[in-house]
N, C-alpha and C positions, 0 to 999 in steps of 0.2 A: 485440640490440635487443628492447625489450618490445613485444608486440602490444597492440592495443586491449583485448583480454580481460584481459591481465596488469595493465594500468593500472587497469582497473575493479576488479579484486580488491584491488590495493594501496590505492586510494582508499577502497574499502568497509571494509577493515580499519582504515584511519586514522580513518574516521568512527566506527566502532564503538568504537575506543579512546578517542576524544575524548568520545563519548557517555557511556562509563563514568566518565571523569574528571569530567564535568559533573554526574554523579549522586552524587558524594561530597560530603557536607556535614555540618553540625552539627545535632543535635537538642537542644533545651533545653526542659525541662518543669518550670516552677514549679508546685508542688502544695501545696494548703492542707492542713496537718496538723490532725487532730482534727475533720475535716469530718463524718464519718459520725455520731459522737455528737452533734455540734452540730445536725445536721439532725433527728435523732430527738428531741432534747430542746428544740427551739426552736419557737415559734409559726411557722407556715408563712409568714405575711406578713412578719414581722420577719426570719426566716432568709433569705428570698428577697431582701429589701432589702440585708441585710448582704453576702450572697454576691455579688450583682450589683455592688455598689460595690467590693468587694475584688478581684474579677476585673477590673474596669475599671482599678483602680490598677496591677495587674500588666501589663495591655496597654499602658497609657499610659507605663509606665516603659521601654519599648523604645527604647534609644538607638543601637543598632548595626544597625538595619534588618532585624531578623529578620522573616520572614513568619509568619503564623498559619495553621496547618493546621486546627485545630479547638479548641473549648472543650469540655472533658470534665467538666463539672459542677464539680469542685473543682480543675481544672488547666487550663493553657493549653499546647498543643503548638506551640512555635515551631520554625522550621527556617530554614536558610540554606545556599545552595549556593556562591555566589561571594563574593569579598572577605571570606573568613572571618576573624573576629576571632581574635586570639592568645589564649593562655591568660590572660594578664594582662587583656586587654580583656574576655574572657568573665567573669572574676571581678569586674571593675568593673561589668559589666551585672547580675550576680547581686546584688551589694551595693546597686546602685541600685534594683533591683526590691524587695529586702527592705526598704530604707529607705522607699520609697513605700507598701509594704504596711503597715508598722508605723505610718506617719503616718496612713493611712486607718483603721487599726484603732483608734488612739487617738481619732480624730475621731468615729467611729461609737460607740465606747464612751461617750464624753462626751455626745454628742447623745442617745443612748438610755438613758443612766444604767444601763448594763448591762455586766457583765463578759463579754468574748467570748474564750473559751479556744481560740484558733486561732493557729497559727504557719505557717511556710513551709519547705519543703524544695525543692531544685532539682536536677534530674538533667541532666547534660551527656554526650552521646555523639557519636561521629563514625564515619562509614562510608558505605556505598553504600545509597541508597534512591531510590525513584522515586514517581511520582504517577499516579493514575487518576481519571477523572471519571465520575460517574453523575448525569445531569441537572445541577443547579446545585451539586452537592456534589463536592468534590475531596478525595481521601484520600491519605495517604502509605502506601507499601507497601515492605516489605523486612524482612530479618532484623534490621537495625539498629533499626528501629522497635519490633519485638517485644522486642529486648534492652533498649532504653531503658525500656519499660514494666515489664519485669522488675526493673530497677534501683530502681523506685519501691517495690518490696516487699522491699528488702534488709533484712537483719538485722545489718548491719555498723555503721551509724550508731547512736549511743546515744540521741540526742535531737535534735529540731529546735530552732532553725533550723540548717540545714546545706546545703552543696552537695556533691554527689558527682559527680566527674568520672571517666568510664570510663578504664580503662587505655589503650584505643585512642586516645582523645582526647589523653591526657597524652603518650603516645609520639609522636603526630603533631606535638607541640609541642617535646618535649625529647629529646635523645639519651640523657641520663642522668637520668631522672625523679626517682630517689631523692635525688639531689644538688640538682637544679634546683628542686624544689618546696619545699625547706627555707625559702627566703626568703619564702614565703607562709604559713608556719606562725605565724599570728597567735594561736593558742591552744594550750594544752597537748596537746589531743587531736587537733589537725590532723596528718594523716600520710599518707604514700604507702604503699599496700599493693600489692606486685607482683602482676600479673595481675588485680587488682581495680580499682585506681584511686586517686584522691586524695580524701580527705575533708577538707572545710574547714568548720569550725563558725563561724557568723556571730555 
């Protein structure tokens, strides 16, 4: 027979395990490429107007209920804990975001009679992360968040626009990533790289 103390330990361990499971989720970061040079070489008012509208187009393209952690100047940090989209659904979301971004880019370029040398890259990662709050601000925390931001600075992708899925995310979706991702190779350079992930050029 278990004593009350043993039941407390078992329940506590179950709650901790459940808590860890609940903290696993997806991070997705659409990031505007060419942003630094654009800011330096643009009139501040025009640049602000263009950036604001492009970021809005990224936010409004969200079709799978991702939450927003923060807007990071040239990027939006999306995350999702439960009812996680599949690899295919995530790719659909990325293509939708890029389509809306391109549509807004063309509209702004026509309206302002201006060539806007910007593109989009998107990072997708999976793992454990949590949140903390300071006043009205809520931040994500964990190694997964750090790793996702490091992926933005990768030297693997040759050119934007592209999506880079971490190997962790790919393996969470496929038992044999190298075979399973072939059906998504819409371009010559799309490929799965073991221990790195899957690059999909848009």
